MARSE-854509 format. One line per field, with one value per residue (C-alpha): x negated, y negated, z; residue number from 1; residue in three letters. Coordinates in pm, 1 decimal. Example, Ala and Ser with C-alpha at 12.3 -4.5 7.8 and 13.67 -1.06 7.14 Angstrom:
# residues 2
X <- [-1230.0	-1367.0] .
Y <- [450.0	106.0] .
Z <- [780.0	714.0] .
resi <- [1	2] .
resn <- [Ala	Ser] .
***
This chain:
# residues 264
X <- [-31791.1	-31418.6	-31251.3	-30948.6	-30744.6	-30855.8	-30762.5	-30417.0	-30402.1	-30488.6	-30220.5	-29967.9	-30006.0	-29841.1	-29479.8	-29245.4	-28987.1	-28712.4	-28366.6	-28227.2	-28523.8	-28514.6	-28144.4	-28208.0	-28487.0	-28271.3	-27997.4	-28248.9	-28361.3	-27997.3	-27986.7	-27719.5	-27823.5	-27506.3	-27553.2	-27924.6	-27849.6	-27590.1	-27834.9	-28110.3	-27867.0	-27885.0	-28242.1	-28239.1	-28618.5	-28629.4	-28371.3	-28559.6	-28880.4	-28709.7	-28559.2	-28896.8	-29075.1	-28822.4	-28761.7	-29133.6	-29319.3	-29467.6	-29129.9	-29003.5	-28630.3	-28443.8	-28180.9	-28230.0	-28125.8	-27948.6	-27727.6	-27885.5	-27685.6	-27811.9	-28168.2	-28145.0	-27965.3	-28227.1	-28513.6	-28381.3	-28454.2	-28831.8	-28919.0	-28693.9	-28876.9	-29208.1	-29096.6	-28953.5	-29290.3	-29465.1	-29244.6	-29353.2	-29717.4	-29675.8	-29475.8	-29767.1	-30037.8	-30204.4	-30138.2	-30513.7	-30744.6	-31027.4	-31295.1	-31180.0	-31132.4	-30780.4	-30471.5	-30118.3	-30080.6	-30415.6	-30303.9	-29961.4	-30115.7	-30357.1	-30074.7	-29843.1	-30115.7	-30201.4	-29836.1	-29746.6	-30044.6	-29980.9	-29616.9	-29723.8	-29957.2	-29690.8	-29443.6	-29682.5	-29809.3	-29457.7	-29567.4	-29321.1	-29175.7	-29219.9	-29591.5	-29506.7	-29516.2	-29885.0	-29994.9	-29774.4	-29901.3	-30268.5	-30319.2	-30203.7	-30544.5	-30699.9	-30496.9	-30610.6	-30970.0	-30975.7	-30860.2	-31131.1	-31407.1	-31292.7	-31303.6	-31641.6	-31798.3	-32140.1	-32168.3	-32062.7	-32316.7	-32592.7	-32510.2	-32505.1	-32852.1	-32987.0	-32907.8	-32644.1	-32384.1	-32029.2	-31733.4	-31605.2	-31930.3	-31934.2	-31578.1	-31672.0	-31973.4	-31780.8	-31458.0	-31532.0	-31248.6	-31259.4	-31038.6	-30830.6	-30760.9	-30626.2	-30395.5	-30287.3	-30199.2	-29996.8	-29817.6	-29730.5	-29598.5	-29372.8	-29254.5	-29378.9	-29342.3	-29620.7	-29692.1	-29756.9	-29989.1	-30181.8	-30238.3	-30363.4	-30609.5	-30739.9	-30775.6	-31086.8	-31264.7	-31407.1	-31250.3	-31261.4	-30964.9	-30844.2	-30587.3	-30270.8	-30053.7	-30144.2	-30512.7	-30464.7	-30251.4	-30534.3	-30789.6	-30585.4	-30534.7	-30908.1	-30986.7	-30716.9	-30802.9	-31170.7	-31078.9	-30841.4	-31084.2	-31360.7	-31173.0	-31320.3	-31079.6	-31144.4	-31518.5	-31510.0	-31302.2	-31558.5	-31286.6	-31405.8	-31621.6	-31385.9	-31408.9	-31723.8	-31670.8	-31703.3	-31742.0	-31735.0	-31405.2	-31230.5	-31388.8	-31083.5	-30859.1	-31100.9	-31010.9	-30639.2	-30669.8	-30834.1	-30566.4	-30274.9	-30408.6	-30606.7	-30893.3	-31234.3] .
Y <- [-22693.2	-22751.4	-22518.0	-22301.7	-22532.0	-22833.1	-22652.9	-22600.0	-22973.5	-23048.5	-22808.4	-22987.9	-23275.8	-23042.1	-23038.8	-22742.5	-22740.8	-23001.2	-22853.8	-22963.0	-22814.9	-22495.6	-22449.1	-22519.0	-22261.6	-22007.9	-22057.4	-22019.5	-21691.3	-21586.8	-21703.8	-21961.6	-22270.4	-22461.7	-22421.5	-22501.2	-22826.0	-22924.2	-22864.6	-23061.8	-23353.1	-23412.3	-23536.4	-23851.5	-23863.4	-23508.0	-23583.3	-23899.8	-23696.9	-23428.1	-23687.6	-23853.4	-23528.5	-23346.6	-23658.1	-23712.8	-23624.8	-23322.9	-23144.4	-23279.7	-23229.5	-23386.3	-23554.6	-23735.7	-23520.9	-23726.4	-23491.6	-23243.9	-22956.2	-23050.9	-23050.0	-22713.1	-22554.0	-22679.2	-22559.3	-22221.3	-22049.3	-22009.7	-22337.5	-22515.4	-22343.7	-22453.8	-22816.3	-22800.9	-22685.2	-22947.8	-23210.2	-23088.1	-23114.7	-23465.3	-23578.4	-23498.8	-23641.3	-23944.5	-24295.9	-24348.4	-24049.7	-24045.6	-23854.0	-23808.1	-24110.0	-24016.6	-24231.0	-24092.3	-24095.0	-23916.5	-23643.2	-23608.4	-23585.9	-23317.8	-23121.7	-23151.9	-23051.9	-22748.5	-22646.4	-22691.5	-22494.2	-22226.4	-22212.0	-22151.7	-21869.6	-21703.8	-21718.2	-21598.3	-21311.6	-21214.3	-21231.6	-21230.2	-21580.4	-21604.3	-21660.1	-22010.0	-22136.7	-22046.8	-22354.0	-22587.1	-22485.0	-22445.0	-22821.0	-22865.0	-22739.1	-23058.9	-23264.4	-23070.1	-23048.3	-23425.8	-23480.8	-23247.5	-23405.6	-23755.3	-23681.1	-23502.1	-23743.6	-23765.0	-23385.7	-23351.2	-23614.3	-23430.7	-23100.5	-23267.5	-23406.5	-23053.7	-22977.7	-22943.4	-22755.5	-22701.6	-22831.5	-22483.2	-22396.8	-22730.2	-22670.4	-22327.8	-22473.7	-22750.2	-22560.9	-22190.9	-22158.7	-22127.0	-22338.3	-22032.5	-21977.6	-22330.4	-22275.1	-21938.6	-22094.6	-22370.9	-22119.3	-21912.9	-22220.1	-22289.5	-21926.7	-21870.0	-21518.0	-21288.0	-21175.2	-21534.2	-21583.7	-21270.5	-21409.6	-21739.7	-21556.2	-21337.7	-21635.9	-21747.8	-21433.3	-21346.3	-21001.7	-20700.8	-20683.9	-20392.2	-20365.7	-20455.2	-20730.8	-20958.0	-20920.6	-21043.9	-21329.2	-21418.1	-21410.6	-21652.9	-21879.5	-21871.5	-21993.6	-22257.8	-22394.8	-22417.8	-22602.6	-22849.1	-22926.8	-22985.4	-23251.2	-23606.2	-23757.4	-23484.0	-23506.9	-23883.2	-23835.2	-23591.6	-23326.3	-23079.1	-22802.4	-22602.7	-22294.1	-22112.1	-21986.7	-21609.4	-21504.1	-21131.8	-21170.7	-21344.8	-21156.4	-20928.4	-21230.0	-21493.1	-21458.5	-21451.5	-21757.1	-21956.8	-21842.3	-21943.5	-22272.5	-22370.3	-22454.2	-22348.7] .
Z <- [6825.4	6827.3	7076.5	7003.9	7227.0	7021.6	6699.3	6846.3	6916.0	6553.7	6438.4	6659.0	6414.4	6165.1	6285.8	6269.8	5994.2	6046.3	6100.9	5762.9	5580.9	5786.6	5704.9	5338.8	5324.6	5508.1	5249.5	4968.8	5123.0	5096.9	4733.2	4817.5	4618.8	4702.2	5076.7	5043.8	4860.4	5119.7	5405.8	5231.8	5185.9	5561.9	5515.3	5295.1	5281.8	5146.6	4877.7	4780.9	4744.2	4536.6	4302.5	4254.1	4178.8	3960.4	3749.8	3693.1	3374.0	3553.0	3544.5	3215.5	3259.6	2968.0	3186.1	3513.4	3807.9	4074.7	4272.5	4520.8	4369.9	4022.6	4152.7	4326.2	4032.3	3788.7	4006.2	4111.2	4441.2	4448.4	4275.5	4523.4	4810.8	4666.1	4660.7	5011.5	5141.2	4927.4	5091.1	5433.8	5331.7	5194.6	5497.6	5731.6	5504.2	5665.7	5543.6	5571.6	5540.5	5791.2	5600.0	5242.2	5016.6	4912.7	4868.2	4894.4	4515.6	4476.2	4712.7	4552.6	4205.3	4325.6	4482.2	4181.0	3936.4	4147.0	4176.4	3810.5	3679.6	3939.7	3835.0	3476.0	3581.5	3796.5	3508.3	3237.2	3451.8	3565.5	3930.0	4215.4	4222.1	4597.9	4528.9	4403.5	4763.5	4793.4	4596.4	4799.3	5141.1	5055.3	5024.8	5386.0	5493.7	5357.8	5604.8	5912.4	5786.1	5732.7	6092.0	6226.7	6017.5	6108.3	6481.3	6449.5	6201.2	6370.9	6389.7	6025.4	5917.8	6105.7	5937.4	5595.3	5653.3	5676.1	5312.4	5043.5	5245.9	5122.3	5321.9	5397.6	5575.4	5759.6	5875.7	6010.1	6194.1	6369.5	6433.1	6416.6	6164.2	5788.3	5562.9	5480.8	5851.5	5887.6	5592.7	5732.5	6068.6	5902.5	5679.5	5985.1	6164.6	5868.5	5856.3	5501.6	5364.1	5484.9	5127.5	5027.3	5324.6	5221.7	4870.9	5016.0	5244.0	4962.1	4728.2	4916.1	4796.6	5136.3	5151.4	4924.6	4691.6	4484.7	4208.7	4398.4	4243.1	4533.1	4440.6	4085.9	4216.6	4455.7	4173.3	3964.8	4265.9	4344.2	3993.8	3996.7	4339.1	4245.9	3925.7	4091.9	4374.7	4118.7	3922.7	3927.3	4181.7	4437.5	4373.6	4426.8	4741.9	4883.9	4922.5	4665.6	4809.4	5031.2	4815.9	4703.4	4351.3	4327.3	3959.7	4038.2	4222.8	3931.2	3641.2	3586.8	3518.2	3385.4	3018.3	3089.9	3316.1	3037.1	2794.1	3017.2	3150.4	2839.0	3074.8	2944.9] .
resi <- [1	2	3	4	5	6	7	8	9	10	11	12	13	14	15	16	17	18	19	20	21	22	23	24	25	26	27	28	29	30	31	32	33	34	35	36	37	38	39	40	41	42	43	44	45	46	47	48	49	50	51	52	53	54	55	56	57	58	59	60	61	62	63	64	65	66	67	68	69	70	71	72	73	74	75	76	77	78	79	80	81	82	83	84	85	86	87	88	89	90	91	92	93	94	95	96	97	98	99	100	101	102	103	104	105	106	107	108	109	110	111	112	113	114	115	116	117	118	119	120	121	122	123	124	125	126	127	128	129	130	131	132	133	134	135	136	137	138	139	140	141	142	143	144	145	146	147	148	149	150	151	152	153	154	155	156	157	158	159	160	161	162	163	164	165	166	167	168	169	170	171	172	173	174	175	176	177	178	179	180	181	182	183	184	185	186	187	188	189	190	191	192	193	194	195	196	197	198	199	200	201	202	203	204	205	206	207	208	209	210	211	212	213	214	215	216	217	218	219	220	221	222	223	224	225	226	227	228	229	230	231	232	233	234	235	236	237	238	239	240	241	242	243	244	245	246	247	248	249	250	251	252	253	254	255	256	257	258	259	260	261	262	263	264] .
resn <- [Met	Val	Thr	Ser	Lys	Gln	Ile	Asp	Glu	Tyr	Leu	Lys	Arg	Val	Pro	Pro	Leu	Pro	Glu	Ala	Leu	Arg	Glu	Ser	Leu	Ser	Ser	Leu	Asn	Gly	Arg	Asp	Leu	Ser	Lys	Ala	Ala	Lys	Ala	Ala	Ser	Asp	Asp	Pro	Ala	Leu	Ile	Tyr	Tyr	Leu	Lys	Gln	Val	Val	Asn	Ser	Ala	Ala	Tyr	Gly	Phe	Lys	Gln	Glu	Leu	Lys	Asp	Pro	Met	Gln	Ile	Phe	Ser	Ala	Leu	Gly	Thr	Glu	Arg	Ala	Lys	Gln	Leu	Leu	Tyr	Ala	Tyr	Met	Val	Glu	Ser	Val	Ala	Pro	Gln	Lys	Trp	Gly	Cys	Phe	Ser	Leu	Gly	Arg	Asp	Asp	Phe	Arg	Asn	Phe	Gln	Leu	Ser	Leu	Met	Lys	Arg	Trp	Glu	Lys	Ile	Val	Lys	Glu	Glu	Ala	Met	Glu	Glu	Lys	Tyr	Leu	Ser	Ala	Ala	Ala	Val	Ile	Ser	Ala	Gly	Leu	Ile	Val	Ala	Asp	Ala	Ile	Phe	Ser	Asp	Arg	Ser	Ser	Glu	Val	Ala	Leu	Ile	Arg	Gln	Ser	Gly	Asp	Ile	Asp	Leu	Gly	Thr	Ile	Leu	Glu	Arg	Val	Ser	Gly	Phe	Gly	Phe	Glu	Thr	Leu	Val	Glu	Lys	Ile	Ala	Gly	Lys	Trp	Glu	Ile	Asp	Ser	Gly	Val	Ile	Glu	Val	Val	Lys	Leu	Ala	Phe	Ala	Lys	Glu	Glu	Cys	Gly	Lys	Ala	Pro	Ser	Cys	Asp	Ala	Ala	Arg	Phe	Leu	His	Leu	Leu	Leu	Phe	Tyr	Glu	Leu	Ser	Arg	Pro	Lys	Met	Leu	Glu	Ala	Gly	Ala	Asn	Ser	Phe	Ile	Ser	Phe	Asn	Pro	Asp	Phe	Val	Met	Pro	Val	Met	Glu	Arg	Phe	Glu	Glu	Ile	Thr	Glu	Ile	Val] .
***
């Protein structure tokens, strides 16, 4: 089993927020889009990423956005935060995945699809916009899990021989940590809002959840994450079964989820 010290070593591969990004996020927390854009401008790679993403078909802006201030103004505070965290996730994604058969474009497409559908749900359900960041950070768990599985490949192969076991269970057996714990640790390292972290934890449907707004948000995220991980590319990549679908957990929002996402 991977020790706690080894888990910490894996998490060291996930760097803390760079200074420019930290300053930009701090300004966004203060609702100062101009200052946030100026801080982000100190990181050319970040601005390049933002231009690529916001000018893609996924965002559908009518005019090309070139200037950082244009980008931040068009996105608004919480959508900008979401993309800053998404940039951090993509920046630590491996050039060559060790366990999962994913390319950089495959991973970006997965992340963008997850974020855009989540954004639609948050908007349609009038949730707190801070929850947008949940979809961006949750995919970071795939990166750490891939590193663990790659380094423990013989142990993982042995466990798989014993039956059809989902990746979440395999991860717990070799590391002692669930996928949601990895995501929680990364989110904490990146100083993500505690309310967002709570939604991410609950989204794995391993805890009782009542009628609080965070519970409904978690139910929607549970459904969406299960759907996105079950799409053909993630199935082919072997990166699909990190979440055990819990129909009882999502029943209160199932019909609404299908209505909003048009996924049946």
